[in-house]
Each structure stands twice: as structure tokens, then as C-alpha cells.
N, C-alpha and C positions, 0 to 999 in steps of 0.2 A: 838619611840619603843624602849622598853627595852628587850635586849636579856640577860638572866643570872640574871636578877633582882638585888637583893643587893648585888651578890658577885662582881659584876660591879662597885657597886656605892662605896663599901669599898675599892675594888683596885684605883679607883680615888682617893679615899679619902688618902689611903697611900702615893699615889705617889704627891699627893699635899703638904701632911706633910713632906715627905721626902725633895722635893723641897724647901721649907720653911726653914727647918732645914739647909740645905746646904746653902740657900741664907741668912740665919740668922748668920752663922758661918763666912761668909766672907764679912758680909756688912760693918764692923769696918776697914777693911782692904782696901775696895774698896771706903769706904768713904775718907779716908785718901788718898789714891792716885788719886782718883777723884776731891777732894775739893783742895782748895788753901792752901797752906801751911801759918801756922799761925805764924807770926813770932815772937809770944812770947814764942810760945811751943818750946822745943828741941825735935828734931827728934832723939828718940832713938829707934835702931833696936829691933825688937821682939827676946825675949830668942829663943834659939833653941828648947828647951823643947815644949814651946807654939806653935811654926811654926810646928813641928812635930805632935802636938796633932791636930792642924786644917787639916795640910795634911791627917792625918788619918780620922779625921771624915769626910772629904772629898770623901775620898776612900771607907770609909763606905757607905756614902749617896750613890756614885756612884753604890755601888755592891747592895743596897737596891734597886735603881731605874731600875737597869738592869734586876734584878731578878722581880721586879712588873713589870716591862715591858713586859718580858718573859710570867709572869702569865697573863697578860692583853691580849696579842698575842694568848695563848694558847684558851682562854675564848672568844676571837673575832673568831678564827679559828671554834670553837666548836660552836659557835651561827651561823657562817656561814653555815656549816654544817646540823645545825638543821634547818636553813632557806630552806636551798636546799632540805631536806627532806620533809620538809612543803611544799614546791611548788610542788615537784613531787607527792606527796600526793593529792594535791589540781587538779592538772592535771589530775590524775586517777580518781580522783570523777568527775571532768567535763565531762570526757570523757566517765564514765559509766552513768552519767545522759543524755548526749547527746544522748548516744546508747538506753537508755529507752524512750527518746523524738522521735527518729525515729522509735523504735518498736511501741510507741503508734500511732505515725502519720499512719504508715501502717495498723496497727488494724484499726484505724478509716477508710480508705481507703476501706478496707476489709469489715466495717460495712455498710459504704455506698454503695457499690456494690451490697452487698446482699439485701439491702432496694431497691434498683433500680430493680433487679432482683426480688424479691418478687413483688414489683408493677407491672411489667410486668406480672408476674404468676396469680396476681388478674385479671389483665385485660384479659388474656387469658383464666381465667376459666369463666368470666363474659360472654366473647363472646361464649364459649362453652356452656354454660347455654344458652343462647339466640338460638344458633342454635339447642339445645335439644327442646327448647319449639317448634321451628320452624317445627322441625322434627314431634314432637308431633301432631301439627295441621295438619302437611301433612297427618302423618299416620291415624288421626282420618278421614280426608276425604277420603284418600286410603280405610279405611275401609266402610264409606259408599257408596263409589261407587261400590267395590268389592261385598258389599251385594245387591247394586241394580242389579248388571249384574248378581251375582248368582239367585237372584229373578226374573229376566229376563229369564233366562236361563231356571230355573225350571218352569215358566210358558210356555215358548215355549214348551218344555219337554211335560207337561200336553197338552197343544192344539197337539202336533204332535201325541201323544198316541190317542189323542179323534180323530183327523182326520184318524187314521189309523184304528180305529174301526168303524166309519162311512164308510170308503171307503171298507171295509169287509162286511158289512151287510147291 
């Protein structure tokens, strides 16, 4: 992962170049002190001016390195802050998504409950329809029975009236 893009790469390149400058400045000195003394060569001390130039170059290199390290540290802190902010944003998005999923699940359960309830109502309506049909048949039978009873009463009344006139006369 790259944080800060090319700024970080440039900072690292500056750091490497400064290290190479510092290493290049002292490589002859370290080579002379680390290598075996050449018996033919005379050991001549470095002139003070050249030695001071090298020390000054070393100090400048160290200042540059310190400055570059501080810049890199600031960039790293900024990158960490940015990553932390992005992580928080991802958590918020995940929480919102989870909340939405929970809400969808609740709605799904509500729809399922409504479907079950509507299925029960359909069954109740079908049952009431059958009962209405049975009531209609019963009512038809009652009408027929009531008609027969009314007709029988009417015939009996006529017979009574007929018997009443016959007994008087």
C-alpha cells in the first residue's frame, strides 16, 4: 500500500542520496583505515582544511538526513491519520449497511406475517362463503316449509269456515 504517493518515494530517494553522499565522502578514509597499510606508501595526514570540509559535509549530510527523517515522520503520521479516518468511515458505512440489512429483514418478516394473515383471511372468507351457501339452502328449505304450513293453515281455515256454515244451516 502506498500512502502519500510520490511524495514518500521522493523523500526516500532524498534519504538514500544523502546516505550515498555521506558514505561517498568518507569512503577513502574508511578504506585507508580499514585496509592493510601499503608499505610503499607514505602515511600523510590529511590537511586540516580538507578534514574540515569533510566534517562540514558530514554535518550537512546529517542535517539533511534529520530534516528528511522529520519530513518522513510527518508524512507517516499524516498517512496513519488518514488510514484511521478511512477505517472509521468504513466502520460507519458497515454499521449503516448492517442497520439497513436489519431493517430489510424486519420488513421481510412483516411481509411474511401479512402474507400468512391474508392467507388466513382467504380461508375464513371461503369458509363464510360456504356457510352463506348452506344458509341459503336452509332458507330455501324454510321458505318451502313455511309455504306449506301457510297453505295448510289457509286450507284448514277454509275448511273451518265451511264447517261453520254447514253447522248453522
